[in-house]
N, C-alpha and C positions, 0 to 999 in steps of 0.2 A: 600400487603399481598396476593393478586392474581395475576398471571401471565395469561394474556387473549392472545390466538392466533386465528387471523381472520379465519373464516370457512365459510362466506357468506356474501355478500353486496350486498342487492338489486339493487342498483344503476348500479354498475360495472358490476356484474353477470347477472342481468335482464335487468334493463332498456336500458343500452348501447346496449344491442343485439336488444333489440326493436326498438330503434331507427334505426340501422345498416338496419333490416330486413324492415321497412315501410318508409325510406327516399323516396322512389319512390312513395308512395300515397300522401304525401304534403310536403311543404318545411319543410326542417329539424329543423328549427330556430322555427317555429309555433309549429311543433309537441312537440319540446323539453321542451316548456313552458306548453303546455297542458297535456302531459302525466301523469294519476295519477295511481301509481302501489302500491297494497296493498298485504301484506301477507296474506293469508286464514287460510292455514293449513299446518301442517307437518305431512307427513304420516310415517308408521311404517320403511320402505325402504329408510328414508331420504329425500323423494322427497317432494320439496316445492311447494305448490299449491298458486298462486298469481291470482289477478284480474287486469286489468288495463283499463283505459277510456283515450280515445285520441281525437284529432279533427277530427275522423271518426265519432263520436257520438254513437260509440257502446261500450259496455262493453265486454270483452274478459278475458277467463280463461285460465291459461297456468300451465304449470309444469316445476321446474327447477330440473332436475336430479343430485343430489350432486355427484354421482360416475363419471358419464360422462362429468359433467359441463356443459350438453346440455341444451337448453329450446325447450319447444314443446307445439304449442297450441292445446289446448283440445277442446273449445267450444268457439262459437261467439254468443251474442245476438244481434238481428237486433235493439237494441236502448239502452241508458243508465239504468241500473239497478243497485240496491244495494244489493249486494252479502254479506250476515251476515253469512252464514255457507256453508263449501264446504267439498266434499271427493272423493276419486277416486278410484275404486276398484283394485284390486291387478292387475288383467289381463288389467287394462285401458281400459275397455270397457264399463262402467258405470260411468257416474257422477252424484252426488246428490248434489244439491244445495237448498238452502233456501234463498229465496229473501225477503228482507224487504220491507213494503210500504213505496215510496216515496209519501210525502204529498203536494209536490210543484205542483201548477198549475194543469193540466189534465194529468201528468202522473202516476195517480193511477192504481194499478194493478187490473185486472178484474179476479174473483171477488173482492170486497173491502175487504181486511183483511190484518192484520198486518204482517202475513208471509204466503208465499206461498212455498211450499216444492216441488221440481220437482226431476224426476229421468229421466235421459236423456242418450240414447243410442248414443255412439259417435264413435263405431267402426263398420261400419261407421255411418254417422249421420243417424238418423232414428227417431224412436218414443220419444216423450216426456210423462211423464206420471205425474200425479198430485197426491202425497202422501196425503199432509196435506194443508189447507187453514183455519187458526186458527189466533186468535187475541192474540197471545203468542210467545214468542221466541221460535225457534226450531233449535236444533243442530243436524247435521247428522254426521255419522262417519261409514264408511265400517269396517268389520273385515278383518284383514290379517293374515289369518292362515296358519301354514304350513300342507299340507295334501297329501297323496298318493291316493287321489280320483280322478285320472286325467280324467277318462273317463266321468264323470259327470260335466256340466258347470253350476255353481252356485254362487252366491255372497250373501253375508250376510250384512245387512244394521241396524244399531241403529240410531233409532230415538228417541231424548229426548228433552222433552217440558218443558217449564215455567210452566207447571201445576203441574209439579212434578211425570211424568211417562214416562217410557221408554219401546218403542215398539222394538220388532227385526224381521226384513222383511227377508223372505227368497226369493231369485229372482233366477228364474231358467232361464238357457239362453239356447239358441240353434244356431247352427252353420249353416248359409244359403252359398250356391255358394261356399263352400270350406274356406272362410275368412269371412264372414259377422256374426257378432256374436251379435244377438237381444234378447231381452226379451220373454221367451215362456209363451203364456197367459197372458199379463200386464193386462188384465182386472180381472184376479184373485188375483192379488196384495194385495188389503187390508184384502183378506181372510188369506192370510200367515203370516199377523203380529201376534207374540205373545208378550202379555203385561207380561214383565219379572220384570220388577221394579214400584212399586206403591208409592206415598206419600213421595217424597226425598225432602230435603230443599236445600241439598248440592251434587254436582256429579263429580269425576274426573274420566278421562280416562288413562289408562296406554297403551300406543301403543304398547310399547316394549313387554310387556308381554300379553297384549290383557286381561286385567283386567278391570272390571267397579267397583270403589269404591262409595258407597253413604251413605248419613247420613239420617235416618229416626227418627220420634220421635213417641212414643204412652204413654209409662208412663216415659220413660226416652230414651236420645239420645242414637241410636246405629248405629255404622258404620259398612256396611256390605260390601263384596267384591263377584262380580259374576266373576269366571273364565270362559273364554271360550276357550275350547280345539280344538285340529286340526280335530278331527273328526265331528265338529260342534254342539258337545253338550256342554251344558254351566251348571254351578250349581253354589249354593252359598255357598263359601267355607269358610267365614271368618265373625264373630260377636264379636264386641268390644263395651262394654258400656263406654260412654264419659260423663264428666261432664261439660255441657256447660250453658252458660245465657240462660234465655228465649228468643226465637225470636233472635238467633244470626246472621242471615243474613236478610238484607231488601228485598230480592228478591232472588229468586232461584240461586244459585253460580254454574256457569261451570267452571272446572279447566281441562286444556289439551283439550280443544275440539274446536280449533280453534280461531279466532279473529275476534270480532262482532265490526265494526268500526261506527255501528248506534246505539249502546246501550250505554248509559253513565253510568260508574262505580261511585259510590257513596262511597267510603272508609270511608269516614267519618262516614256513617251510619252502618257501618259494625262493630260489636261488637267482631266478631270471623273471624281470616283469617286461613285456614287450608289447608295442604298438607300430603300425604302419600308417602314415601319413601320405597323401597324394594332393597335387594342385593342379586343377585344370590347364594351365600353361604347360605342364610336362615334367614337374618335380616329384620326387618321391622320397621319402625319408623312413628309414627302420630306425626305430628308438627302442633301445634294450638297456636295463639297469642291472647292476650286480653287486651288493654289497659283499664286502670283505668280511670275512669271520675272524679272521686273526689281526685285522686293523679295524680302528675306528674311521674308515673311509668308505667312499661309495664312487663306483665306477659306472659311468654311463657311456654307451655308444651311441651315436648317430650316424648312419651310413646314409650318406646322399647320394643315391644312387645316380641322380642325374648329374652329378658331379663327380662320378667314377672315385668316390674317395670315401674313406670312414674317418671320423674323429672320434678319437677315445678320450674322454674327459675324466679327471680324478680329483675329488674333492675330499679335504680332510674335514672331518665331522665333529671334531672334538678331542678330550684327553681320553687316555686308556681306560679311565673309569666308566665311560658312557660306552663302552665296546659291545657289552651284550645287547645293549638296547639299538645301537646303530647297525648291528648286524643284521637287524629284522626290518630295517626302513627301505622303503623303494617310494622314489620320486613320481610325481605327475607329470605327465608329459600332455601339455596343452598348445596346440598347434594355432596360432593367431596370424594369419596373413602367411608371409614367407619365414616367420619366425616360429621357431619351437620352444616354449617355454618350459623348461625343467624346474619343477618346485616341490621342494622338501620343506614342510612348514617348520620352523625355529631355526633352519639350518641355512639355507641359502634359495636365490632363484637365479635361474640364467636362462638368459633371451639368447638362444643361438640363432643366428644370422645363417640361413640356410642359401643363400644368395651369393654372399662374401664373406666367404669363411675361412678365408688363407690368414687371416690375422686374428689373435684373440681379442685385440682392441676394439672390433666391429661388432661384437657380441657383448650386451651388458650383463655383467656379473654383479651380483649384489650379496653380501652374506652377513651373518649374524642373527642372534634371537629376535632382533625386533624386524626381520624381514616378514611382511604381511603382504598378501596380494589382495586383501578385503574380502576372504571368505569368513563366514561367520560360523564355520563350523570345522571338525576336524577333514583334513584333506584324505584320511582313509575313506569317508563317507562320499567321495566325489566320484561319479563318473564323469569322462570327459566325453560329450557328443560332437562329433566333426564331421561336417557336410563339404565336400570338394568345390562346390559351388558358391561357399559362403565364405567371405574372409576371417570370419571369427568364429570361434568355438562356442558351444553351450555347456554349462556346467550343472548337472543333474546332483542336487544333494538327497539321496535317497530317503535318510531318515525323515527330513521335513516334507519331502515331496515338492521342493522347489526346482524351477529351471531358471537359471540365469545366463543372458548373453554377455559374455567376456571380451573385452575389448581393452586394449592399452590406455593407460592414463596420460593422456597428454599433459596434464597439470603436473603428474608427479614426475614425468620427464623432465620439464620444464623446470622444477624445483631440483633436481639435479645440475641442470645448467646454471642456475642463478646461484647455487650453494657453494660458498667458499671451499666448504668441507661437508661434503654431502654426509647425511646423518646416517644412510644405510651401510656406509663403507667408512672404517676407520682411517685416520691418517689424513694428512693435508695434501697430498699429491694423487690425484683421482683424474687425471687427464684421461685415462683408458675410458672410465665412466662418463665423462662428459662427451667425449668423443661418439660412444656406443650411442648414447642417447641424444646426440643432436643428429646423428644417421637415422635413428629410428623416427624422430619426429620429422624429418626433411624429406626421408623416402617413402616410408611407410604413412605416414600421416600428414603430407606434404601438400594436400590438395585443401587444405583449409587456410582462405586468406587470413584468417583472423590469426591463427595459429602462427602463419609463417611471418605477419607482423610483429607478434610477441618474440619472435627469434631475432629478427631483425634489430628490435629494439634493445634486447639483449647483448648483440654484437656491438650497436653502438656505446653501449656502457662498460664493453670488454673491447676497447680497440688494440689494446696490446695484446699482441700474439702469446698464446700460451707456451710455455716451456718446450713442447713436444709437438704440437702443431698449430697451424694457421686457421683459425675459425672462419675467416672470411674465404680462404681457398676450399675449406670443405664445405661451406655453405654454397658455393657456385658448385662445386663439383657435383655434391650429392642432390642439388636440386637439377642438375641438368640430367643426371643418370636417372631422375624419377621420370622424366617424360617420355621415356624409351624403355625401361625396364620391363614392363609387362608385355612388350612384344614379342620377344624371344630372350628364352633362358641363355643363349649362345652370346648374348651381350655382355654378360655378367663379366666375361673376361676379356673383354675388347674395349668397352667403353671405359674411359677413366670413371672411377668411383671416390678415389681419396687421395688427397695430397701427398699421404705417408708413402704410398707405393712410388713416389718421385724422391725420395729421400736417399741420399747414398748409404747414411746409416741409421737404421731407425733406431729412435730412443728403446733403451731397456724398458721402460716404464710402458710402453704401447706392446712389446714383445711377450713381456711376463705380465701376469694379471695378478695379485696376491688373492689365494685361496682356491685356484684351479690352475691345473697344469693340463696340457693336450698333446696328444699324440695324433700323427696323421698318417694314415695308410692310403697310397694313392694307387693302388693296384686292386681294385674292387673289380672283379669279373662277374657280369649279370648276364643271363640269357634273355632277350627280350623278343617278343613277336607279335604279332597282331596288328590291329588297325585304332585309328583316332588316337586317344592319349598314348597308346604303347609305340606308336610310329613315331611320336614326338619326344617321348622319354628316349628311344632308340636312337634319333637324330641327336639329341641335345649330351646324350652319353658319347656316343663319337665323336661328336665334335671338341666336347671337352677334351677327350684324349689327343685328338689333335692339337688343340693349343696349347695343352701342356707340353707337347713335344717341340712346338716351334719356337724361336727366339723373340720375345719381345710381343708376345700376341695382345698386349693391352695397349692402347693408343695412349701415349706419353705427350702431353700438349707442349712441354718443355723440347720435345726433338725436332720441333719446326722452326728453333732458335736460328740454326746456322743459316738456313733459308731466308729468314727474315731478316736477318743481318745483311746477308746478301743483297736482298731487294731494297731494303732502306739505302743502300750504295749506289742503285743504279737510277740515272738522271732521268735517261730515256724509258718511256713505255714500251715493251717489245709487244708482238702478235700475241704471245702467249699470255702477257699481263692485259690485254685486251678481253682476250678472253675469259680470263679470270675475273674481270670485274664484272660479267653477268652474274657472278656468284653473290656479290654485293649486291646487286640490285634485287634478286630475288629476296634476300635475307630482310633488307629494309623494307621492301614491298610487306613482307610478312608482319614486320613489326608493326609498319603502319596500320596494319588492319586490327592489331591489336590495341593500339594505343589512341584510338579516335577519340575518346573522350578524356584522356589521360596528359594534359598538358601542362602540369604543375611545375616540372623542372625543365628549363631549357634546353633539353637534348635534340638530337635528330633534326638541326636546323640549320646546320652548314655542312660543305664537305670537306672531311678531315682525311686529306688525301692517304696520311700515314695508316690510319686506322681502316681505311676502305681496303687499302692493298692487304693489311693483316687478316681483316675479316676474308679476302679472295683466299688467301692461303690456308686458313684455317679449314674452310670449307672443301680445299681442294685434297689437301693432306688426308682429312678424316675420311673422306669418301674415299680415296686411295686405297686407306687402310682397311675399311670395312669390304669392300670389294675384294681384297685380296683374301681376307680371313673368313667372311662369310658370303659367300658368291649365292648362296640359297634367298638371300635377302630380295635379290633382284636389282636391277639398276633403277627403277622407278621408286621403290618402297626406300632405296638407300639414298637417293637424291632428295626424297623429301624428309627423311628423318635427319640427314646432315642439315638442310637448310633450317628445318624447326628446331636443331640443336644451338646452332648458332645464333639465330634469332632469339631462341629463349634466354641465352646468356646475354645479350644486349638490354633485352627486357628486364632481366632479374635485377642488373645494376641500375637500370633506370628505378627501377621498383625500390630498391633500396634506398636512392636517392630522395625519392617521393616520401619515404617513411620518415626518413630524417628532418626531411622539408618540415613535414606536418608536426613532426614532435618537437621540433623548435619553433614551431608557428614562422617561418620566414616568409617574407613576402617579396616585391619586386624590387624593393629598394637595396637588396643585397646586391643588385647587378651595378649598382652605380660606383664610379670608380673614386670619387672626390669625398667619400666618408669611410671612417676608420670602422672597421668590422666588431661588432658585440661579442660577447663571451661565447653566446650562441652559435653565432658564424665562425668563431674558432673551433668549437666542436664538430660541425659538420666540416670545416676545412680539415681538421685532423683526421675525421672519419674516411674523408674522399682519399687521402694521402694513404690510407691504408689499404683502401679498395685498389689503389694504383698500384702498391707495392705487391700486393698479392696477386694481381692479374700480371704483372711482370713477371714475378716467379714462376707462373704457368705458362707465360707466353700468349695471352688471352686477348682478344680485341675489347676497346672500349667504345660505348657509343659515341659516334661524331658528335662533338660539341662538350665532349667532357674535359680535355684539356682547357677547352677555352674558359669552363666555367670554374675548374680549380685554379685557374692563374689570377681570373677576378678574385677569389676567395682570399688567394696567397696576398694580391695586393693591397687588399682591405685589412687583411690580419697582421702582416708582417711587416717590420721597418724596411726600407728600401734595400739596405745593405743586406739585409738578409734574404730579402726576395730574389736577389741576384744570386747569390749564393746557391738557394734552390734551384736557379736555372742552372748553374755552372755545374751541380754535381747530378743534373738530370732528372730531380724530381718534378720540376716544371717545363712543359713543352712549349714554346711560344708557337701561336696560330694564327693565320691571316686575319680573322676575325678579332682577335684579341689585341694585335697590334694596331690593326686599322683604328678600333674605337679607342685605345690608348692615345694614339697621336691626336685625335679629333676631341676627345672628352676632355683630356688636363689641361688645364692652362698652360701658359709660357712663363709660370714662375721660375726661378734660378733652380729650385728642388726639382720639379718636374722637368725642365729641360735636361738638367742632369741624369734623371732616369730613363728618359727617352733615347737618349743619345747611347747611355750605358746598353739598354734593350737593343737597339740597333746595332751595336757591336758583336751581339750575341743571336743576330737573327741565321737561321738555317739558311742555305742557299736555295732550297727550293723553294720558298717565300717569294710572291711577286714584288717585282719593283717599288709597285706603288707603296708597298709596306716600309720602305726603305728610304723615306724623306731626307734623312740626316746621314745618309750613307757617303755623300760626296763629301762632306768637310766634318771638323770636329771643333763645334765652338767652345767647348770645355776640355782643351789639351791638359793632360797630366791627371785629370779627375776620374 
């Protein structure tokens, strides 16, 4: 399910470099067996801090630069010590270290305390200042803020303790002799500390956004966030009430604050595992899991703050015999794009769609003991490293010291589409899996032309609609949604996303997914203030609440059917219709700029007045809908979005035809009227009929020339009487171009004369008279 790309390997990137540099100190064989290297922390700039102990009986701290692929020695202790926390300031002049008391022999730290926190000058080596000597765990983390204050040298250090408080130290620095950077007035350091958080039981650091999330409890559990700004100010910008069991953590839980090899985690005693993920577009998800003690089940909540709702999922983990084992299990939460992957090894994988969360069928759920995301180790050893600016997460295996970039595997998702019975889910009816996989491929991964081509080929091979959804309709709507979804989260509830929303009765197989149940709470109240990301989050939350309260906020293409039927019956163009014609000109002009070198299928080469009118209407109604519900976008952005949306629709259909044209190796001869169609042409004709059916069901326009091309294929592939029946039943639409060519290209044999007259009898009134040469008489009366 996941495609893992190597990013870092502690042994090859660090240990081998250490061995090369220190081979002169002792025999290589001796040193290789003695070196003990451990990852301590990962800073905002991607620098990996690590410690190592070797035959020299000293503990050293180094840094691996992920950009230059170089290692750098930062500090050496004169003996072996136990480093439980470490952080390096942005300028690489200060190193904060927490040492854990070693209880073996006479190696006690003095004074004897469980933890000793030091602030060390390393540019050059100089003073060492003791910040804390306490009997509880202590974490250290430098802030890494972008600032324009280059004239003032200062660093800011967070000190977090197991006693449940957070102090912020402001460290003023001074430059001596032009290059030496040292602390100014180190004796005043304790007085610079600010107590910014009191009484927390859980805390998470987000290095990418410089945010500190923490959980506190008074009358109820409150999740809060402190945002640190570039000007060195900070503010509490977020608060959310959570329903958690009493005493959810057996001890204070630190998340994303480095790696402590001297503290034994006890996951079996944790009632809750929790993480917070954000996305730069303005989304925020709070994820936490709760194994049940009395049942072999797992409950996990995904609070979608940007959607003002919470999803509570419940998954059965097996028989009662496994109850003791499953009551100790917690899943991994892996954010990839706008998906949250919930993974419990050997049990299930759930790709939760945080943008389109209304229905379970838009989130892929796989279960069974053969579920495998591609990890080569136990998931308990995995730490998820997430950066808001990146669409993919990284997975750190502490046991091996390897970091991999995790991406969703398009090959795996294609396998789900192409399989009659997906192997990852028992049973023959898995339309919900195909639908979820299709949307993931089209929306999240759809910018890959090769991938889109494979999906079109799959559509060609599966032209008949599935029992519960139309794959061509889903292809069109999901692809159109992709071009705009990253512009604003508010578009999620306004733009079309899936044809399932248009169904009067949604099939049960899409409403209920075997193996997982879901309950939704639509009344999540959060307090949001601040600027930047927080302004966007607040807007998204408020707009979602508004859209939840108004009727029909999502634009449904089928809603314009009544207007379309009315316009088709109008013979004279009104001034309003003349104004709407400008919409079509803009759309077709945009398509022309995309199709300069794409002339494989003869489309956009004629005036199809009906389709031009439908293009006009689609642009007009979609623009009206967006202006009503999302006025914040502004007229200019809305106009561009709507024109781009409809142009992309026409381009999508052209692209689908180009793909099948290449697939069946069709040439210009298929446009000839006098030859019978081949099996390949019959396949293309069938596929074009399915596109016509799909677009009619959604009341969407087709590219000008589509009906002419379809009629040509029908004439080549069908017997004449069947061809006429297709016209009578509305499957084929006679166009001026088709009729003119028919009259001139077919000879005057008896069969062709009968066909021509039968077609003339069926001509719509809007076609010009020159297409009706047989309209005055009937040479084949009674036929």
